[in-house]
N, C-alpha and C positions, 0 to 999 in steps of 0.2 A: 116865445111862440113855440109851441110844441106840435102844432098841426102842419102838415104838408099841404100846400094848395092842391086842389083837384087837377087831375090831368085834363087837358083840353086839346082838341085837334086844331092844328094850325095849318092853313093852306099857304103853300109857298111854291112858286115856280120861277124858273129862269127862262125867259124867251130867247130862243136861238135863231140866228139868221141862217137860212138855208145856204149851203155851199161853203160855210166858214169852217175853219179847223181850229183846234186848240192852239193858243199862243204859248210857245215854249221859249223863254229867254232868261238869261241870267239877270238877277236884279241889279248887280253891280259889275262893271267891267274895269279891270285894271291892267296896266301894261305889265309885262313880265318883271321888269325891274321894281315896279311898285309892289307887286305881289311878293317878290323875294324879300324886300325890305319889311313888309308887313309880317311875313312869316318869321323873320329874324327878331323883330320886336316882340312878337307873341312868345317865341321860345325864351327870350330873355325874361319876360314877365313870369312865365311858368316856372322858371328856375328859382325865383325868389321865394 
């Protein structure tokens, strides 16, 4: 296939609820000890 399909206009909208604000939260939460252990494991893997 050597031809590129023709461009076409796509209508896309996101309906928002009045008075809401964007959600900002971390996808995963770990305790400090779990985070330190994870960092330690990552550093060990990167050293290999």
